[in-house]
LUMMI-936871 format. One line per field, with one value per residue: x, y, z negated of N, C-alpha, C, O in turn; residue in three letters. Coordinates in pm, 1 decimal, decimal comma. Atoms other than C-alpha are relative to their C-alpha. Example, Ala and Ser with C-alpha at 12.3 -4.5 7.8 and 13.67 -1.06 7.14 Angstrom:
BEGIN
n_x (89,0 | -82,0)
n_y (-119,0 | -119,0)
n_z (0,0 | 6,0)
ca_x (1230,0 | 1367,0)
ca_y (-450,0 | -106,0)
ca_z (-780,0 | -714,0)
c_x (90,0 | -77,0)
c_y (120,0 | 109,0)
c_z (0,0 | -73,0)
o_x (193,6 | -26,1)
o_y (118,1 | 219,8)
o_z (-66,5 | -89,9)
residu (ALA | SER)
***
This chain:
BEGIN
n_x (46,2 | 76,9 | -23,5 | 97,7 | -42,4 | -106,4 | 37,1 | 48,2 | 126,6 | 101,3 | 27,7 | 132,6 | 93,0 | 20,2 | 141,3 | 68,7 | 7,9 | 135,6 | 43,6 | 26,1 | 98,8 | -63,2 | 83,8 | 6,7 | -133,9 | -74,6 | 56,4 | -39,8 | -143,6 | -18,4 | 52,3 | -98,3 | -116,4 | 33,9 | 7,7 | -137,6 | -65,7 | 57,5 | -52,4 | -140,8 | -4,9 | 36,7 | -110,5 | -109,0 | 40,0 | -12,0 | -141,4 | -62,4 | 36,5 | -69,7 | -82,9 | -142,8 | -69,2 | 32,6 | -97,6 | -110,4 | -117,4 | -110,2 | 13,8 | -121,6 | -24,9 | 8,9 | -134,9 | -43,5)
n_y (-131,3 | 5,5 | -113,8 | -106,1 | -88,8 | -88,7 | -137,4 | -90,3 | 36,4 | -104,0 | -66,4 | 26,1 | -111,2 | -81,9 | -4,0 | -122,0 | -101,5 | -27,2 | -135,4 | -68,4 | -107,0 | -130,0 | -96,5 | -130,7 | -60,0 | 63,7 | -46,0 | -138,9 | 0,5 | 45,8 | -105,4 | -108,4 | 47,2 | -2,7 | -139,9 | -49,6 | 59,1 | -64,4 | -136,3 | 10,1 | 35,2 | -120,7 | -94,6 | 49,1 | -25,7 | -144,5 | -35,6 | 51,2 | -82,7 | -126,7 | -54,7 | -0,2 | 116,0 | 122,1 | 21,5 | 65,3 | 35,8 | -96,5 | -87,7 | -7,9 | -137,0 | -11,0 | 0,0 | 134,7)
n_z (-44,7 | -123,6 | -88,5 | 22,6 | 107,0 | -45,1 | -32,3 | 104,6 | 62,6 | -15,6 | 127,5 | 56,3 | -18,8 | 118,6 | 38,2 | -41,7 | 104,2 | 44,7 | -31,5 | 126,2 | -5,9 | 15,1 | 70,3 | -65,9 | -3,9 | -108,5 | -126,5 | -17,7 | -27,5 | -138,5 | -86,8 | 1,7 | -75,7 | -142,3 | -40,4 | -4,7 | -117,0 | -118,0 | -3,0 | -38,6 | -142,3 | -75,1 | 12,3 | -84,0 | -137,8 | -20,8 | 2,7 | -121,7 | -115,9 | -24,0 | 105,8 | -29,3 | 53,7 | -72,5 | -107,1 | 67,9 | -76,9 | -9,6 | -114,5 | -78,9 | -41,0 | -145,7 | -57,0 | -37,3)
ca_x (1140,8 | 868,2 | 889,2 | 588,4 | 773,6 | 1041,6 | 1043,3 | 883,9 | 610,3 | 285,7 | 218,9 | -71,3 | -379,5 | -413,1 | -735,0 | -993,8 | -991,5 | -1296,5 | -1495,1 | -1486,9 | -1768,5 | -1655,3 | -1778,9 | -1841,0 | -1484,6 | -1333,8 | -1570,5 | -1489,7 | -1116,6 | -1138,8 | -1348,5 | -1088,6 | -804,1 | -983,4 | -1050,0 | -683,3 | -564,2 | -800,4 | -682,5 | -317,0 | -384,1 | -552,9 | -265,8 | -13,4 | -211,5 | -224,0 | 148,4 | 230,4 | 64,8 | 284,9 | 493,2 | 865,1 | 952,9 | 794,4 | 1058,6 | 1347,5 | 1686,4 | 2012,6 | 1986,8 | 2238,1 | 2404,0 | 2393,5 | 2772,2 | 2936,5)
ca_y (-4425,2 | -4394,2 | -4159,0 | -3962,2 | -3809,7 | -3637,4 | -3263,1 | -2983,7 | -3059,7 | -2872,5 | -2607,6 | -2668,3 | -2461,4 | -2172,4 | -2169,8 | -1919,8 | -1592,9 | -1526,5 | -1227,2 | -982,7 | -746,4 | -388,3 | -128,6 | 236,5 | 343,0 | 90,3 | 194,1 | 561,7 | 486,4 | 293,2 | 570,1 | 830,2 | 618,4 | 586,6 | 961,4 | 1037,3 | 798,6 | 957,3 | 1308,1 | 1201,8 | 1053,2 | 1373,2 | 1586,7 | 1366,1 | 1401,0 | 1780,1 | 1800,3 | 1599,5 | 1850,7 | 2128,2 | 2353,3 | 2424,4 | 2114,0 | 1865,7 | 1919,3 | 1831,7 | 1712,2 | 1893,7 | 2197,1 | 2204,6 | 2527,3 | 2451,7 | 2470,4 | 2179,2)
ca_z (-197,0 | 61,2 | 356,7 | 239,3 | -55,2 | 151,8 | 211,4 | 18,3 | -232,3 | -179,8 | -444,0 | -677,5 | -618,5 | -858,7 | -1061,0 | -943,7 | -1132,1 | -1342,2 | -1232,2 | -1520,2 | -1594,6 | -1550,5 | -1793,4 | -1711,0 | -1797,7 | -1556,8 | -1279,9 | -1334,7 | -1334,6 | -1007,2 | -851,5 | -956,0 | -813,6 | -479,7 | -468,0 | -547,3 | -276,5 | -23,8 | -117,0 | -86,2 | 256,3 | 375,4 | 244,0 | 424,7 | 747,5 | 705,7 | 628,6 | 941,0 | 1174,5 | 1312,6 | 1094,9 | 1092,1 | 892,8 | 1130,5 | 1403,1 | 1177,4 | 1290,9 | 1370,9 | 1594,6 | 1875,5 | 1979,4 | 2351,6 | 2398,4 | 2573,4)
c_x (-76,4 | 25,3 | -94,3 | 46,1 | 106,9 | -51,7 | -52,2 | -132,9 | -97,9 | -24,3 | -141,3 | -87,9 | -16,3 | -148,3 | -62,1 | -7,8 | -145,7 | -34,4 | -37,8 | -103,7 | 70,3 | -94,8 | 11,9 | 137,9 | 81,8 | -49,1 | 41,9 | 147,5 | 26,4 | -46,1 | 100,7 | 123,4 | -26,2 | -4,5 | 140,1 | 72,6 | -49,3 | 55,2 | 146,0 | 14,6 | -32,0 | 111,8 | 116,4 | -32,3 | 13,7 | 146,5 | 69,4 | -26,7 | 83,0 | 90,7 | 147,7 | 72,8 | -23,7 | 99,4 | 121,2 | 119,7 | 103,8 | -19,7 | 133,5 | 16,2 | -11,3 | 136,9 | 38,5 | 147,1)
c_y (-13,9 | 126,7 | 115,5 | 100,4 | 99,0 | 140,1 | 76,1 | -49,0 | 114,9 | 65,7 | -32,2 | 121,7 | 75,1 | -0,7 | 132,7 | 97,0 | 23,5 | 144,7 | 68,3 | 109,8 | 132,5 | 93,5 | 135,8 | 66,0 | -56,7 | 47,8 | 143,7 | 8,2 | -41,7 | 105,9 | 114,3 | -39,8 | 7,1 | 143,7 | 60,1 | -51,8 | 66,6 | 141,8 | -0,4 | -27,4 | 122,7 | 103,3 | -41,5 | 25,3 | 148,1 | 41,2 | -44,0 | 86,4 | 128,1 | 44,6 | -11,7 | -125,4 | -125,9 | -28,9 | -73,5 | -25,0 | 110,6 | 84,0 | 8,9 | 141,9 | 18,8 | 5,5 | -143,7 | -18,2)
c_z (131,3 | 80,8 | -25,3 | -106,3 | 44,8 | 27,4 | -119,9 | -56,7 | 16,3 | -135,4 | -47,4 | 21,5 | -131,3 | -35,8 | 41,4 | -117,0 | -36,0 | 31,3 | -131,2 | 21,0 | -27,4 | -75,5 | 70,0 | 10,7 | 115,4 | 136,1 | 28,8 | 36,1 | 144,3 | 99,5 | 10,8 | 80,7 | 149,2 | 50,5 | 10,6 | 123,6 | 128,3 | 15,4 | 43,8 | 149,3 | 86,7 | -4,2 | 89,6 | 147,0 | 32,2 | 10,0 | 128,7 | 121,5 | 2,5 | -112,1 | 33,0 | -47,8 | 81,3 | 112,0 | -51,1 | 90,3 | 3,3 | 125,0 | 71,8 | 55,2 | 151,3 | 67,5 | 32,9 | -24,6)
o_x (-25,1 | 70,0 | -67,9 | -7,3 | 139,1 | -171,3 | -39,4 | -220,2 | -58,8 | -29,6 | -232,0 | -40,9 | -30,9 | -233,1 | 4,4 | -29,2 | -233,3 | 46,8 | -128,9 | -109,9 | 141,9 | -214,0 | 81,6 | 166,9 | 148,5 | 30,5 | 74,8 | 186,6 | 106,2 | 18,3 | 123,3 | 177,7 | 60,4 | 41,5 | 167,7 | 144,4 | 29,2 | 87,8 | 187,5 | 102,0 | 32,4 | 139,2 | 180,8 | 56,7 | 58,0 | 182,0 | 167,2 | 47,0 | 85,6 | 128,5 | 187,5 | 178,9 | 50,9 | 116,1 | 162,1 | 117,3 | 83,1 | -41,3 | 238,1 | -81,5 | -29,1 | 145,3 | -4,0 | 201,2)
o_y (-70,5 | 227,7 | 227,5 | 211,0 | 191,0 | 160,1 | 34,0 | -94,3 | 231,4 | -2,7 | -54,1 | 235,4 | 15,1 | -0,6 | 236,4 | 57,9 | 27,3 | 235,3 | 25,1 | 173,5 | 146,1 | 101,1 | 148,8 | 133,6 | 17,4 | 75,0 | 176,8 | 88,8 | 21,1 | 127,5 | 167,7 | 42,1 | 49,8 | 171,5 | 136,3 | 22,7 | 92,2 | 184,5 | 84,3 | 28,2 | 146,5 | 168,5 | 43,3 | 59,1 | 184,2 | 123,8 | 17,8 | 78,0 | 203,8 | -35,2 | -93,8 | -158,7 | -222,9 | -144,6 | -174,9 | 9,9 | 217,6 | 30,6 | 24,0 | 208,6 | 131,3 | -2,3 | -238,5 | -125,8)
o_z (227,8 | 26,4 | 18,5 | -113,4 | -30,3 | 48,2 | -234,9 | 17,3 | 10,0 | -237,6 | 32,8 | 21,1 | -237,8 | 53,5 | 42,2 | -231,7 | 50,4 | 12,8 | -201,9 | 126,2 | -126,6 | -45,6 | 170,6 | 109,4 | 187,5 | 225,9 | 142,7 | 120,6 | 213,9 | 202,2 | 119,4 | 155,0 | 225,6 | 161,3 | 103,2 | 190,2 | 219,6 | 126,2 | 122,9 | 215,9 | 188,9 | 96,5 | 151,3 | 225,0 | 141,2 | 94,1 | 170,8 | 219,8 | -94,5 | -197,8 | 115,7 | 5,2 | 67,8 | 150,6 | 5,4 | 208,4 | -54,0 | 233,8 | 8,6 | 89,4 | 197,9 | 190,1 | -33,1 | 1,1)
residu (UNK | UNK | UNK | UNK | UNK | UNK | UNK | UNK | UNK | UNK | UNK | UNK | UNK | UNK | UNK | UNK | UNK | UNK | UNK | UNK | UNK | UNK | UNK | UNK | UNK | UNK | UNK | UNK | UNK | UNK | UNK | UNK | UNK | UNK | UNK | UNK | UNK | UNK | UNK | UNK | UNK | UNK | UNK | UNK | UNK | UNK | UNK | UNK | UNK | UNK | UNK | UNK | UNK | UNK | UNK | UNK | UNK | UNK | UNK | UNK | UNK | UNK | UNK | UNK)
***
């Protein structure tokens, strides 16, 4: 046994993925997904601003 074989073996490189040609349906689907994600992000930003639910937590009565 030589000293070079000790330790973890390096993983083999994965073959490069072939670039597939996208047809119109795939492009439309990706476009719709991006638009949905953008809309969700905007809604989350709007929901985070102000409002009675943003304070959250347990209200204390002030008694000691």
